[in-house]
C-alpha positions, 0 to 999 in steps of 0.5 A: 801334947796332942802332937806327942800323943799322935806321934806315939800312936803312929809309931805304935800302930806302924810298928804293929804292936797291936792292930787298930781297933775301932773305938767308935763301937761299944765294949761288946764289939771292942776287945779289952786286951788291945786297950790294955796293951796300948796303955802299957806301951804308952806308960813305958814309952811316953817319957822318951817322946817327952824328952825330945820335945822342948818343954823346959819352960813349961810347968806340966804334969801328966799321967797314964791311967792305970790298968786297974782304973781302966778295968774299973771304968769299963765295968761301971759302963758295961753295967749301964743300960745305955751303951756308949762308944769306947772312945767316949768313955776311955778318952782319958787314958793319957792326960796332961796338966799345964800350969798357967797364970791368969793372963795365960788362961785368958790367952788360951781361952781367946785362942781355943776356937782358932786352935780347933782345927790346927791342933785337932781339938775335939772340945773343951770346958772351963771349970771354976769350982771351989778354988779350982780353975781349969780348962779341960781340953779334949783332942780328937782321936785321930788314930786310936 
């Protein structure tokens, strides 16, 4: 999924659809329009990128966060006393869920450390709450 998003991001910026924005700054220095433009273009084109990847044997789901949800999140974080970098707040514009069995989950947990550099992983956490078991994996924001 990270490679798919990276390929999309490279195409998006190289084609000049929007100028690069430094998301390690707070919302006071980051314009919102390019974020919404990026989100819209991702929403409209992600299926094209997924079509050319061999995912036929993988049970996956994905979503692109809605513009309304992004604006709501921005509003909530701007109201806080302490300001965070935009990339820490909007790290979930694109999310994918891959459904695995217990053995596959164990295998993924065993491999995460070795995949950190190879796959550009930022961090991850394991959740086991009220019948929900999941590994949330966050990728490094390489371009956007």
